[in-house]
C-alpha positions, 0 to 999 in steps of 0.5 A: 504523500499520497500525491507520490502515488499518482505520479510515481512507480507503484503497485496496488493491491495485496498480491502485488504489494506482497510481491514487491515486498518480497522482491525488496522493491517497496519503498513505502506501503500505504494501508487503508484504515477501513479495510479488513484487518485480516488483509492489512495485518499480514502486510503490515507484519512484513513491513515491520520485519523489513523496515519498510515505512507504513502510512495509514490512509483513512479510507479505501476510496481515498487510497484507490483515488490516489492510485488513479483507480476508480475503486477503493484499495486496501493496500498500495506500495510506492516502489523504489 
C-alpha cells in the first residue's frame, strides 16, 4: 500500500492533508503510529466523519520515505 504513495498523487503533512480532506480529494490517509497523538487524532477524526480509510504506518521515517522525502512524516494522504 505504501508503494502507491511514491507513484500516485499525494500530499504530505498535516496542513496539506487537512486541506485535501476539506476539499474532498483524499482517497486514503496514512498516519504514523509514533507521531504525537495531538497531531494525528484530529486528522483521524475528520477521516472518520468523512468515511476516508486510514492506514497506520509504524514509523514516521517509514512514511516519509514512502512519500519520497528524506525526513519523517506524521500524516500523508493519497489523492483521488
